[in-house]
Each structure stands twice: as C-alpha cells, then as structure tokens.
C-alpha positions as CSV (number, residue, x, y, z in Angstrom):
1,M,0.4,0.0,0.1
2,K,3.0,2.5,0.1
3,K,4.0,1.8,-2.7
4,V,1.0,3.2,-4.3
5,G,1.2,6.5,-1.8
6,V,4.3,7.2,-2.9
7,L,4.6,6.4,-6.7
8,N,1.0,8.5,-7.0
9,I,3.6,10.8,-5.1
10,R,5.9,10.8,-7.7
11,I,3.9,11.1,-11.0
12,K,1.8,14.3,-9.1
13,R,5.9,15.7,-8.4
14,K,6.4,14.3,-12.0
15,S,3.1,16.5,-13.5
16,F,3.9,19.6,-11.3
17,W,7.3,20.6,-12.8
18,I,6.1,19.4,-16.6
19,L,3.2,21.7,-15.7
20,I,5.6,24.2,-14.3
21,L,8.2,24.2,-17.8
22,I,5.1,24.2,-19.8
23,V,4.2,28.0,-18.3
24,L,7.5,29.0,-18.6
25,A,8.1,28.5,-22.3
26,I,3.9,30.1,-22.1
27,I,5.2,32.8,-20.9
28,C,8.7,32.6,-22.6
29,I,6.4,33.2,-25.8
30,I,4.1,36.1,-24.8
31,G,7.4,37.6,-23.2
32,F,9.0,37.4,-26.9
33,K,5.9,38.1,-28.7
34,F,5.0,41.7,-27.1
35,Y,9.6,42.5,-26.7
36,E,8.5,41.3,-30.9
37,Y,5.6,44.1,-30.7
38,Q,7.3,46.9,-28.1
39,T,9.9,47.3,-31.6
40,K,9.2,50.3,-33.3
41,T,9.0,49.2,-37.4
42,T,10.3,51.3,-40.2
43,D,8.8,51.6,-43.4
44,L,10.8,49.7,-46.1
45,S,8.0,49.2,-47.8
46,N,10.6,50.9,-51.1
47,E,14.2,49.9,-49.8
48,N,17.1,48.4,-52.0
49,I,20.4,48.6,-52.3
50,D,21.9,50.0,-55.6
51,H,17.8,49.1,-57.0
52,I,18.0,46.1,-56.5
53,Y,14.9,44.9,-54.8
54,L,14.2,42.0,-52.3
55,L,11.3,39.5,-54.4
56,D,12.4,40.8,-57.0
57,N,13.1,37.9,-59.7
58,M,17.2,38.0,-59.8
59,E,16.7,37.5,-64.1
60,S,15.6,41.4,-64.6
61,Y,19.0,42.4,-63.6
62,E,21.1,40.4,-65.4
63,T,21.7,41.5,-67.6
64,N,22.8,45.2,-66.4
65,H,25.3,43.4,-64.3
66,H,27.7,40.5,-64.2
67,F,27.0,37.5,-62.1
68,S,28.6,34.4,-60.7
69,I,27.9,32.1,-57.8
70,S,30.3,32.5,-54.7
71,Q,32.3,30.0,-53.9
72,D,32.4,30.6,-49.8
73,V,28.7,30.4,-49.0
74,S,26.0,28.0,-49.1
75,H,22.3,27.9,-48.0
76,P,20.5,24.9,-48.7
77,G,17.7,25.9,-50.9
78,Y,19.1,28.7,-51.9
79,K,21.2,30.0,-54.3
80,V,24.3,33.1,-53.7
81,Y,26.1,34.7,-55.9
82,T,28.2,36.8,-55.8
83,I,26.9,40.9,-58.2
84,D,30.0,42.8,-59.8
85,E,32.0,41.9,-57.3
86,N,31.1,44.1,-54.5
87,K,27.7,43.0,-53.8
88,R,26.2,39.8,-52.9
89,I,22.5,38.8,-53.8
90,T,20.3,35.1,-52.1
91,V,17.7,33.9,-53.8
92,K,15.6,31.0,-53.4
93,S,15.8,28.2,-55.9
94,G,12.3,25.8,-56.3
95,S,9.6,25.9,-58.5
96,H,7.3,29.1,-58.1
97,K,9.5,31.1,-56.4
98,N,12.6,30.0,-58.4
99,N,14.7,33.4,-58.2
100,V,13.7,35.3,-56.0
101,I,15.6,37.5,-53.9
102,Y,15.8,37.0,-50.5
103,R,18.9,39.2,-49.3
104,I,21.0,41.8,-50.2
105,E,24.9,42.0,-49.5
106,A,26.4,45.1,-49.7
107,F,30.7,45.5,-48.9
108,D,31.9,49.1,-50.3
109,S,31.5,52.7,-50.8
110,N,29.6,52.4,-54.0
111,S,26.8,50.0,-53.4
112,K,23.8,52.3,-51.8
113,T,21.0,51.2,-50.2
114,S,17.5,54.6,-51.2
115,K,18.3,57.0,-48.8
116,N,22.1,57.2,-49.8
117,V,24.0,55.1,-47.3
118,S,26.7,53.1,-48.1
119,V,29.9,51.2,-46.5
120,G,31.6,53.9,-44.7
121,T,29.0,56.7,-44.5
122,S,29.5,57.3,-40.4
123,E,27.2,56.0,-38.0
124,K,25.4,59.3,-37.2
125,D,24.7,60.5,-40.5
126,L,23.3,56.6,-41.1
127,I,20.4,57.9,-38.1
128,T,19.7,61.1,-39.5
129,A,18.5,59.0,-42.8
130,Y,17.2,56.3,-41.0
131,G,15.8,57.5,-37.4
132,E,16.2,56.2,-34.1
133,S,13.6,53.2,-34.3
134,Y,16.4,50.6,-34.5
135,I,18.0,47.5,-32.2
136,E,21.5,47.4,-31.3
137,R,23.1,43.9,-30.6
138,S,26.5,42.7,-30.6
139,S,29.1,41.0,-33.2
140,D,32.3,39.8,-33.0
141,Q,33.0,41.0,-36.1
142,T,32.7,44.6,-35.9
143,D,31.6,46.1,-32.9
144,K,28.6,46.8,-33.1
145,V,25.0,45.7,-35.3
146,M,22.6,48.6,-36.1
147,E,19.2,46.9,-37.8
148,Y,15.7,48.7,-38.7
149,V,13.2,46.2,-39.0
150,D,9.7,46.3,-40.9
151,R,6.7,44.3,-38.8
152,D,4.5,44.9,-41.9
153,K,6.8,43.6,-44.4
154,N,8.9,41.2,-42.9
155,I,12.3,43.6,-44.3
156,L,15.2,43.5,-41.9
157,L,17.9,46.0,-42.7
158,S,20.6,45.8,-41.3
159,F,24.2,48.0,-40.9
160,F,27.1,46.8,-39.7
161,I,29.3,49.8,-37.8
162,Y,33.3,49.0,-36.9
163,K,35.2,52.6,-35.3
164,N,31.5,54.6,-36.1
165,K,31.1,54.1,-39.8
166,V,29.2,51.9,-41.9
167,D,31.2,48.6,-42.8
168,G,28.8,46.8,-44.6
169,I,24.7,46.2,-44.9
170,N,22.6,43.2,-45.6
171,L,18.9,43.5,-46.5
172,E,16.7,40.8,-47.1
173,A,13.4,39.2,-46.5
174,K,12.7,38.3,-42.0
175,D,11.9,34.7,-42.4
176,F,14.3,33.9,-44.8
C-alpha cells in the first residue's frame, strides 16, 4: 500500500514540474511576442541596394550586372551570387519561387541604399537617414550591428558598424 502512495506522490510531482515548464514556456513565448510588438518599426517598403529590390526576380537584373555563383557561402535551397564583385544576393531555388531575391549584401562605398547610405557612412549620418527606431546588438565581427525592422513587410535592414562607420549592409526578407 505504501508503494502505491509513494508512486502517486512521484507522479504528482513529475506532473507538477511538467506543468511548471509548460507555463514558463508560454510566458517566454508571450514575452518574446510582446518584445517583438514593442520593437519600433520602420517603413522599408521601397528599400533597395543599388536599385535591386527584395522579392524581385534576379533575371530582371542579369542584363545590367555581372553575376557569378559565390563559393564561400552555402544555404540549402538557396543560391548565393556575387554581383558586380561588391555585392551578394541570395535567391530561392525552387519551382514557383525560382530566382526570387531574399537577401542583398553590400560591402563597398559604391553601393547605396535608397537613402544614400553606403559603406563609410558615419553612424550619425546613418541615424539621420533612417531614424532612431533601430535595434542595436553586439557582433563578434564588427563593433555592433544596427538593425531596422519593418514588421508589416517582414524586412530587416542591418548595418554593420566598425569604428563608428558603416562597414557592411544587409537587406533581407526577415523570415528567409
């Protein structure tokens, strides 16, 4: 009889801890969604790098640019191209979304965003162009990353900052 009582207590304790873990997971998810909702949003609907736009078909740019497949980056289901030797674009490979641009990366001062920001632009001028609604995070490759998010369009525009200047630009579909 004692064994049954001890077993019931153990089952109840285990169920209690499982319930606690489920409640904590729900709280974390709600907290993350609240944080994401509270994150300021920036309208990036017309954002581009050198007039290359997200979700366009790469083929529309092939006549004016030189493309080569990048050897240093690999994403399953995507192809990464180097374009004009100073930008990389990532396209979706597949049936109905073939060659759709999901990421544009720029690494030189000749490449410009829609607000004329390029590599070498000061952090102050960047904030003047795009505003104060950014998320700042640390990076092991640069001093920091400043991210502008358009929650409505699921677009992320990241500026890699080194010595208070833009060192790289990344424009991407947020959930790609």
